[in-house]
Kinemage of the C-alpha trace (Angstrom):
@kinemage 1
@onewidth
@group {chain A} dominant
@subgroup {mainchain}
@vectorlist {calphas} color= white
{ca unk a 1} P 57.642 83.502 145.670
{ca unk a 2} L 56.515 80.125 143.982
{ca unk a 3} L 59.072 77.988 142.226
{ca unk a 4} L 58.781 77.785 138.768
{ca unk a 5} L 58.790 73.606 138.683
{ca unk a 6} L 55.362 71.715 140.124
{ca unk a 7} L 55.582 69.646 142.980
{ca unk a 8} L 54.978 66.735 140.694
{ca unk a 9} L 58.330 67.550 138.973
{ca unk a 10} L 59.947 67.760 142.268
{ca unk a 11} L 58.600 64.731 144.368
{ca unk a 12} L 61.802 61.968 143.841
{ca unk a 13} L 63.023 59.171 146.089
{ca unk a 14} L 66.490 60.879 147.469
{ca unk a 15} L 67.677 57.277 147.529
{ca unk a 16} L 66.906 55.945 144.112
{ca unk a 17} L 66.155 59.097 142.424
{ca unk a 18} L 62.905 57.963 140.992
{ca unk a 19} L 60.120 60.552 140.396
{ca unk a 20} L 56.221 59.947 141.057
{ca unk a 21} L 55.268 59.102 137.504
{ca unk a 22} L 57.992 55.906 138.441
{ca unk a 23} L 57.458 54.496 141.474
{ca unk a 24} L 54.030 53.177 143.043
{ca unk a 25} L 53.894 55.564 146.203
{ca unk a 26} L 56.581 58.082 147.512
{ca unk a 27} L 56.002 58.924 151.021
{ca unk a 28} L 57.254 62.327 152.214
{ca unk a 29} L 57.329 64.887 154.677
{ca unk a 30} L 58.983 67.803 154.881
{ca unk a 31} L 60.045 68.188 151.327
{ca unk a 32} L 61.604 64.607 151.379
{ca unk a 33} L 60.383 61.586 149.864
{ca unk a 34} L 61.409 57.822 150.035
{ca unk a 35} L 59.461 55.356 147.462
{ca unk a 36} L 58.090 52.081 148.264
{ca unk a 37} L 60.855 50.050 146.736
{ca unk a 38} L 63.626 51.537 148.785
{ca unk a 39} L 61.091 51.521 152.143
{ca unk a 40} L 61.425 47.981 151.303
{ca unk a 41} L 65.282 47.416 150.580
{ca unk a 42} L 65.720 49.307 153.653
{ca unk a 43} L 63.366 47.264 156.472
{ca unk a 44} L 65.100 44.390 154.801
{ca unk a 45} L 68.479 46.269 155.639
{ca unk a 46} L 67.580 46.881 159.121
{ca unk a 47} L 65.960 43.381 159.845
{ca unk a 48} L 69.321 41.684 158.630
{ca unk a 49} L 71.449 44.394 161.223
{ca unk a 50} L 69.439 43.365 164.094
{ca unk a 51} L 68.778 39.810 163.170
{ca unk a 52} L 64.913 39.888 162.992
{ca unk a 53} L 62.442 38.796 160.335
{ca unk a 54} L 61.710 41.701 157.452
{ca unk a 55} L 58.292 41.974 157.406
{ca unk a 56} L 56.830 43.355 154.385
{ca unk a 57} L 55.689 46.966 154.916
{ca unk a 58} L 51.263 46.827 153.758
{ca unk a 59} L 50.735 49.819 152.064
{ca unk a 60} L 47.202 50.361 150.892
{ca unk a 61} L 46.317 50.791 147.409
{ca unk a 62} L 46.388 53.870 146.374
{ca unk a 63} L 46.574 56.306 143.280
{ca unk a 64} L 50.033 55.556 141.772
{ca unk a 65} L 52.463 58.434 142.277
{ca unk a 66} L 50.440 59.279 145.495
{ca unk a 67} L 52.460 60.782 148.402
{ca unk a 68} L 51.844 60.719 152.216
{ca unk a 69} L 52.943 62.811 155.089
{ca unk a 70} L 54.177 61.407 157.978
């Protein structure tokens, strides 16, 4: 059975709730997605906790709203 909503409508960041059309990239797997902005913020928070300098995640240029599965 298929869902009546398109994949485009359901792909949203689990942290900020922004959809595919509102972010540059969505990273996802198993139906859960995190946007590029939240990924950067999380990396910074983790670096602060460990006392390490936060390395900005490098993201290849791709079509806005593209998804990457890991």
